[in-house]
PDB file of the backbone (N, CA, C, O) and the ligand in Angstrom, with CONECT records:
HET     ZN  A 101       1
ATOM      1  N   MET A   1      88.868 171.553   1.776  1.00  0.00           N
ATOM      2  CA  MET A   1      87.381 171.602   1.585  1.00  0.00           C
ATOM      3  C   MET A   1      86.838 172.525   2.737  1.00  0.00           C
ATOM      4  O   MET A   1      87.167 172.482   3.923  1.00  0.00           O
ATOM      5  N   ILE A   2      85.947 173.357   2.143  1.00  0.00           N
ATOM      6  CA  ILE A   2      85.275 174.475   2.964  1.00  0.00           C
ATOM      7  C   ILE A   2      83.758 174.111   2.962  1.00  0.00           C
ATOM      8  O   ILE A   2      83.171 173.816   1.921  1.00  0.00           O
ATOM      9  N   ASP A   3      83.124 174.151   4.253  1.00  0.00           N
ATOM     10  CA  ASP A   3      81.712 173.943   4.283  1.00  0.00           C
ATOM     11  C   ASP A   3      81.029 175.228   4.596  1.00  0.00           C
ATOM     12  O   ASP A   3      81.543 176.063   5.339  1.00  0.00           O
ATOM     13  N   CYS A   4      79.743 175.401   3.967  1.00  0.00           N
ATOM     14  CA  CYS A   4      78.891 176.523   4.277  1.00  0.00           C
ATOM     15  C   CYS A   4      78.460 176.175   5.782  1.00  0.00           C
ATOM     16  O   CYS A   4      78.090 175.060   6.150  1.00  0.00           O
ATOM     17  N   ASP A   5      78.565 177.263   6.553  1.00  0.00           N
ATOM     18  CA  ASP A   5      78.077 177.091   7.969  1.00  0.00           C
ATOM     19  C   ASP A   5      76.484 176.955   8.049  1.00  0.00           C
ATOM     20  O   ASP A   5      75.960 176.434   9.033  1.00  0.00           O
ATOM     21  N   LEU A   6      75.841 177.374   7.126  1.00  0.00           N
ATOM     22  CA  LEU A   6      74.353 177.379   7.214  1.00  0.00           C
ATOM     23  C   LEU A   6      73.712 176.146   6.583  1.00  0.00           C
ATOM     24  O   LEU A   6      72.806 175.542   7.157  1.00  0.00           O
ATOM     25  N   CYS A   7      74.184 175.789   5.419  1.00  0.00           N
ATOM     26  CA  CYS A   7      73.514 174.617   4.702  1.00  0.00           C
ATOM     27  C   CYS A   7      74.429 173.438   4.529  1.00  0.00           C
ATOM     28  O   CYS A   7      73.947 172.408   4.059  1.00  0.00           O
ATOM     29  N   GLY A   8      75.715 173.482   4.864  1.00  0.00           N
ATOM     30  CA  GLY A   8      76.612 172.393   4.760  1.00  0.00           C
ATOM     31  C   GLY A   8      77.191 172.182   3.337  1.00  0.00           C
ATOM     32  O   GLY A   8      77.909 171.214   3.088  1.00  0.00           O
ATOM     33  N   LYS A   9      76.860 173.107   2.416  1.00  0.00           N
ATOM     34  CA  LYS A   9      77.373 172.963   1.075  1.00  0.00           C
ATOM     35  C   LYS A   9      78.845 173.049   1.090  1.00  0.00           C
ATOM     36  O   LYS A   9      79.374 173.899   1.807  1.00  0.00           O
ATOM     37  N   THR A  10      79.587 172.223   0.343  1.00  0.00           N
ATOM     38  CA  THR A  10      81.028 172.278   0.301  1.00  0.00           C
ATOM     39  C   THR A  10      81.622 172.919  -0.982  1.00  0.00           C
ATOM     40  O   THR A  10      81.051 172.833  -2.069  1.00  0.00           O
ATOM     41  N   ALA A  11      82.679 173.498  -0.815  1.00  0.00           N
ATOM     42  CA  ALA A  11      83.490 174.040  -1.924  1.00  0.00           C
ATOM     43  C   ALA A  11      84.784 173.376  -2.048  1.00  0.00           C
ATOM     44  O   ALA A  11      85.485 173.157  -1.060  1.00  0.00           O
ATOM     45  N   PRO A  12      85.135 173.035  -3.294  1.00  0.00           N
ATOM     46  CA  PRO A  12      86.317 172.368  -3.430  1.00  0.00           C
ATOM     47  C   PRO A  12      87.493 173.359  -3.280  1.00  0.00           C
ATOM     48  O   PRO A  12      87.418 174.556  -3.554  1.00  0.00           O
ATOM     49  N   GLY A  13      88.631 172.698  -2.795  1.00  0.00           N
ATOM     50  CA  GLY A  13      89.841 173.563  -2.729  1.00  0.00           C
ATOM     51  C   GLY A  13      89.952 174.188  -1.283  1.00  0.00           C
ATOM     52  O   GLY A  13      89.080 173.903  -0.462  1.00  0.00           O
ATOM     53  N   ASP A  14      90.936 174.984  -0.957  1.00  0.00           N
ATOM     54  CA  ASP A  14      91.225 175.510   0.273  1.00  0.00           C
ATOM     55  C   ASP A  14      90.725 176.970   0.480  1.00  0.00           C
ATOM     56  O   ASP A  14      90.775 177.512   1.584  1.00  0.00           O
ATOM     57  N   VAL A  15      90.259 177.556  -0.595  1.00  0.00           N
ATOM     58  CA  VAL A  15      89.974 178.928  -0.584  1.00  0.00           C
ATOM     59  C   VAL A  15      88.417 178.984  -1.044  1.00  0.00           C
ATOM     60  O   VAL A  15      88.041 178.487  -2.106  1.00  0.00           O
ATOM     61  N   PRO A  16      87.645 179.573  -0.230  1.00  0.00           N
ATOM     62  CA  PRO A  16      86.200 179.708  -0.761  1.00  0.00           C
ATOM     63  C   PRO A  16      86.042 180.558  -1.926  1.00  0.00           C
ATOM     64  O   PRO A  16      86.738 181.557  -2.108  1.00  0.00           O
ATOM     65  N   PRO A  17      85.003 180.113  -2.825  1.00  0.00           N
ATOM     66  CA  PRO A  17      84.769 180.908  -4.105  1.00  0.00           C
ATOM     67  C   PRO A  17      84.553 182.293  -3.732  1.00  0.00           C
ATOM     68  O   PRO A  17      84.225 182.602  -2.587  1.00  0.00           O
ATOM     69  N   LEU A  18      84.752 183.253  -4.791  1.00  0.00           N
ATOM     70  CA  LEU A  18      84.599 184.658  -4.524  1.00  0.00           C
ATOM     71  C   LEU A  18      83.230 184.907  -4.207  1.00  0.00           C
ATOM     72  O   LEU A  18      82.954 185.906  -3.542  1.00  0.00           O
ATOM     73  N   THR A  19      82.211 184.018  -4.650  1.00  0.00           N
ATOM     74  CA  THR A  19      80.749 184.369  -4.299  1.00  0.00           C
ATOM     75  C   THR A  19      80.471 184.135  -2.969  1.00  0.00           C
ATOM     76  O   THR A  19      79.507 184.694  -2.446  1.00  0.00           O
ATOM     77  N   TRP A  20      81.245 183.321  -2.298  1.00  0.00           N
ATOM     78  CA  TRP A  20      81.014 183.063  -0.846  1.00  0.00           C
ATOM     79  C   TRP A  20      81.354 184.292   0.007  1.00  0.00           C
ATOM     80  O   TRP A  20      82.037 185.214  -0.438  1.00  0.00           O
ATOM     81  N   VAL A  21      80.862 184.271   1.222  1.00  0.00           N
ATOM     82  CA  VAL A  21      81.030 185.228   2.177  1.00  0.00           C
ATOM     83  C   VAL A  21      81.808 184.684   3.444  1.00  0.00           C
ATOM     84  O   VAL A  21      81.346 183.731   4.071  1.00  0.00           O
ATOM     85  N   VAL A  22      82.836 185.215   3.767  1.00  0.00           N
ATOM     86  CA  VAL A  22      83.669 184.903   4.882  1.00  0.00           C
ATOM     87  C   VAL A  22      83.491 185.869   5.949  1.00  0.00           C
ATOM     88  O   VAL A  22      83.772 187.055   5.776  1.00  0.00           O
ATOM     89  N   SER A  23      83.011 185.395   7.106  1.00  0.00           N
ATOM     90  CA  SER A  23      82.743 186.344   8.201  1.00  0.00           C
ATOM     91  C   SER A  23      83.644 185.890   9.468  1.00  0.00           C
ATOM     92  O   SER A  23      83.709 184.734   9.885  1.00  0.00           O
ATOM     93  N   ARG A  24      84.234 186.852   9.931  1.00  0.00           N
ATOM     94  CA  ARG A  24      85.170 186.535  11.203  1.00  0.00           C
ATOM     95  C   ARG A  24      84.349 186.857  12.475  1.00  0.00           C
ATOM     96  O   ARG A  24      84.093 188.044  12.674  1.00  0.00           O
ATOM     97  N   GLU A  25      83.970 186.062  13.233  1.00  0.00           N
ATOM     98  CA  GLU A  25      83.312 186.416  14.492  1.00  0.00           C
ATOM     99  C   GLU A  25      83.886 185.746  15.767  1.00  0.00           C
ATOM    100  O   GLU A  25      83.884 184.536  15.988  1.00  0.00           O
ATOM    101  N   ARG A  26      84.362 186.686  16.543  1.00  0.00           N
ATOM    102  CA  ARG A  26      85.065 186.345  17.851  1.00  0.00           C
ATOM    103  C   ARG A  26      86.027 185.245  17.588  1.00  0.00           C
ATOM    104  O   ARG A  26      85.920 184.185  18.204  1.00  0.00           O
ATOM    105  N   GLY A  27      86.964 185.438  16.705  1.00  0.00           N
ATOM    106  CA  GLY A  27      88.026 184.462  16.497  1.00  0.00           C
ATOM    107  C   GLY A  27      87.708 183.299  15.683  1.00  0.00           C
ATOM    108  O   GLY A  27      88.632 182.648  15.195  1.00  0.00           O
ATOM    109  N   SER A  28      86.397 182.944  15.470  1.00  0.00           N
ATOM    110  CA  SER A  28      86.068 181.896  14.536  1.00  0.00           C
ATOM    111  C   SER A  28      85.688 182.389  13.200  1.00  0.00           C
ATOM    112  O   SER A  28      85.274 183.537  13.038  1.00  0.00           O
ATOM    113  N   VAL A  29      85.830 181.485  12.181  1.00  0.00           N
ATOM    114  CA  VAL A  29      85.607 182.071  10.814  1.00  0.00           C
ATOM    115  C   VAL A  29      84.428 181.328  10.258  1.00  0.00           C
ATOM    116  O   VAL A  29      84.490 180.103  10.155  1.00  0.00           O
ATOM    117  N   GLN A  30      83.244 182.064   9.853  1.00  0.00           N
ATOM    118  CA  GLN A  30      82.257 181.375   9.292  1.00  0.00           C
ATOM    119  C   GLN A  30      82.180 181.593   7.821  1.00  0.00           C
ATOM    120  O   GLN A  30      82.449 182.693   7.338  1.00  0.00           O
ATOM    121  N   HIS A  31      81.815 180.564   7.088  1.00  0.00           N
ATOM    122  CA  HIS A  31      81.705 180.673   5.631  1.00  0.00           C
ATOM    123  C   HIS A  31      80.224 180.427   5.155  1.00  0.00           C
ATOM    124  O   HIS A  31      79.600 179.463   5.598  1.00  0.00           O
ATOM    125  N   TYR A  32      79.726 181.205   4.353  1.00  0.00           N
ATOM    126  CA  TYR A  32      78.396 181.200   3.765  1.00  0.00           C
ATOM    127  C   TYR A  32      78.518 181.126   2.286  1.00  0.00           C
ATOM    128  O   TYR A  32      79.153 181.930   1.604  1.00  0.00           O
ATOM    129  N   CYS A  33      77.822 180.042   1.821  1.00  0.00           N
ATOM    130  CA  CYS A  33      77.911 179.913   0.263  1.00  0.00           C
ATOM    131  C   CYS A  33      77.118 181.067  -0.443  1.00  0.00           C
ATOM    132  O   CYS A  33      76.440 181.860   0.211  1.00  0.00           O
ATOM    133  N   ASP A  34      77.231 181.126  -1.792  1.00  0.00           N
ATOM    134  CA  ASP A  34      76.452 182.234  -2.398  1.00  0.00           C
ATOM    135  C   ASP A  34      75.129 182.379  -2.197  1.00  0.00           C
ATOM    136  O   ASP A  34      74.622 183.500  -2.138  1.00  0.00           O
ATOM    137  N   ARG A  35      74.398 181.217  -2.065  1.00  0.00           N
ATOM    138  CA  ARG A  35      73.028 181.283  -1.939  1.00  0.00           C
ATOM    139  C   ARG A  35      72.604 181.632  -0.374  1.00  0.00           C
ATOM    140  O   ARG A  35      71.625 182.336  -0.126  1.00  0.00           O
ATOM    141  N   CYS A  36      73.304 181.158   0.475  1.00  0.00           N
ATOM    142  CA  CYS A  36      73.102 181.515   1.926  1.00  0.00           C
ATOM    143  C   CYS A  36      73.432 182.899   2.149  1.00  0.00           C
ATOM    144  O   CYS A  36      72.780 183.569   2.950  1.00  0.00           O
ATOM    145  N   ALA A  37      74.455 183.404   1.459  1.00  0.00           N
ATOM    146  CA  ALA A  37      74.964 184.720   1.700  1.00  0.00           C
ATOM    147  C   ALA A  37      73.847 185.625   1.249  1.00  0.00           C
ATOM    148  O   ALA A  37      73.528 186.571   1.970  1.00  0.00           O
ATOM    149  N   ARG A  38      73.199 185.392   0.050  1.00  0.00           N
ATOM    150  CA  ARG A  38      72.136 186.234  -0.453  1.00  0.00           C
ATOM    151  C   ARG A  38      70.970 186.344   0.525  1.00  0.00           C
ATOM    152  O   ARG A  38      70.385 187.403   0.751  1.00  0.00           O
ATOM    153  N   GLU A  39      70.660 185.109   1.116  1.00  0.00           N
ATOM    154  CA  GLU A  39      69.514 184.970   1.896  1.00  0.00           C
ATOM    155  C   GLU A  39      69.702 185.670   3.202  1.00  0.00           C
ATOM    156  O   GLU A  39      68.723 186.084   3.824  1.00  0.00           O
ATOM    157  N   ASN A  40      71.001 185.827   3.670  1.00  0.00           N
ATOM    158  CA  ASN A  40      71.314 186.147   5.015  1.00  0.00           C
ATOM    159  C   ASN A  40      72.076 187.478   4.928  1.00  0.00           C
ATOM    160  O   ASN A  40      72.729 187.873   5.894  1.00  0.00           O
ATOM    161  N   VAL A  41      72.007 188.122   3.870  1.00  0.00           N
ATOM    162  CA  VAL A  41      72.896 189.359   3.632  1.00  0.00           C
ATOM    163  C   VAL A  41      72.788 190.342   4.659  1.00  0.00           C
ATOM    164  O   VAL A  41      73.742 190.997   5.076  1.00  0.00           O
ATOM    165  N   ARG A  42      71.579 190.438   5.073  1.00  0.00           N
ATOM    166  CA  ARG A  42      71.288 191.640   6.107  1.00  0.00           C
ATOM    167  C   ARG A  42      71.847 191.200   7.462  1.00  0.00           C
ATOM    168  O   ARG A  42      72.524 191.997   8.112  1.00  0.00           O
ATOM    169  N   ASN A  43      71.603 190.002   7.905  1.00  0.00           N
ATOM    170  CA  ASN A  43      72.219 189.546   9.173  1.00  0.00           C
ATOM    171  C   ASN A  43      73.793 189.631   9.159  1.00  0.00           C
ATOM    172  O   ASN A  43      74.435 190.093  10.102  1.00  0.00           O
ATOM    173  N   ILE A  44      74.318 189.171   8.071  1.00  0.00           N
ATOM    174  CA  ILE A  44      75.817 189.102   7.914  1.00  0.00           C
ATOM    175  C   ILE A  44      76.380 190.621   7.745  1.00  0.00           C
ATOM    176  O   ILE A  44      77.429 190.971   8.285  1.00  0.00           O
ATOM    177  N   GLU A  45      75.721 191.340   7.082  1.00  0.00           N
ATOM    178  CA  GLU A  45      76.137 192.695   6.897  1.00  0.00           C
ATOM    179  C   GLU A  45      76.230 193.538   8.200  1.00  0.00           C
ATOM    180  O   GLU A  45      77.109 194.363   8.448  1.00  0.00           O
ATOM    181  N   GLY A  46      75.220 193.210   8.960  1.00  0.00           N
ATOM    182  CA  GLY A  46      75.146 193.998  10.209  1.00  0.00           C
ATOM    183  C   GLY A  46      76.407 193.627  11.111  1.00  0.00           C
ATOM    184  O   GLY A  46      76.732 194.437  11.979  1.00  0.00           O
ATOM    185  N   ARG A  47      77.094 192.516  10.966  1.00  0.00           N
ATOM    186  CA  ARG A  47      78.074 192.318  11.847  1.00  0.00           C
ATOM    187  C   ARG A  47      79.485 192.581  11.242  1.00  0.00           C
ATOM    188  O   ARG A  47      80.522 192.442  11.891  1.00  0.00           O
ATOM    189  N   LEU A  48      79.431 192.968   9.955  1.00  0.00           N
ATOM    190  CA  LEU A  48      80.724 193.274   9.285  1.00  0.00           C
ATOM    191  C   LEU A  48      80.972 194.782   9.259  1.00  0.00           C
ATOM    192  O   LEU A  48      80.049 195.591   9.174  1.00  0.00           O
ATOM    193  N   GLU A  49      82.237 195.116   9.335  1.00  0.00           N
ATOM    194  CA  GLU A  49      82.588 196.558   9.117  1.00  0.00           C
ATOM    195  C   GLU A  49      82.291 196.876   7.756  1.00  0.00           C
ATOM    196  O   GLU A  49      82.333 195.979   6.915  1.00  0.00           O
ATOM    197  N   ARG A  50      81.974 198.137   7.417  1.00  0.00           N
ATOM    198  CA  ARG A  50      81.673 198.666   6.267  1.00  0.00           C
ATOM    199  C   ARG A  50      82.831 198.491   5.241  1.00  0.00           C
ATOM    200  O   ARG A  50      82.589 198.230   4.063  1.00  0.00           O
ATOM    201  N   SER A  51      84.013 198.630   5.689  1.00  0.00           N
ATOM    202  CA  SER A  51      85.240 198.510   4.773  1.00  0.00           C
ATOM    203  C   SER A  51      85.368 197.156   4.214  1.00  0.00           C
ATOM    204  O   SER A  51      85.989 196.962   3.169  1.00  0.00           O
ATOM    205  N   TYR A  52      84.789 196.201   4.889  1.00  0.00           N
ATOM    206  CA  TYR A  52      84.943 194.816   4.371  1.00  0.00           C
ATOM    207  C   TYR A  52      84.417 194.662   2.868  1.00  0.00           C
ATOM    208  O   TYR A  52      84.914 193.913   2.026  1.00  0.00           O
ATOM    209  N   TRP A  53      83.409 195.441   2.703  1.00  0.00           N
ATOM    210  CA  TRP A  53      82.707 195.236   1.377  1.00  0.00           C
ATOM    211  C   TRP A  53      83.471 196.188   0.351  1.00  0.00           C
ATOM    212  O   TRP A  53      83.118 196.237  -0.827  1.00  0.00           O
TER     213      TRP A  53
HETATM  214 ZN    ZN A 101      74.901 177.571   2.221  1.00  0.00          ZN2+
END
């Protein structure tokens, strides 16, 4: 089970859905559900390398 780190929404299974965003920050992995990813896309995008997308 995977939890969204912003709203706590859970996704079934061991792999986040494709619509979720996985952000690796200083060794820890953050998961954002589709909705939170959209709302926070600018924040998240700013911390990711361009090649990630
Ligand atoms: Zn969320």
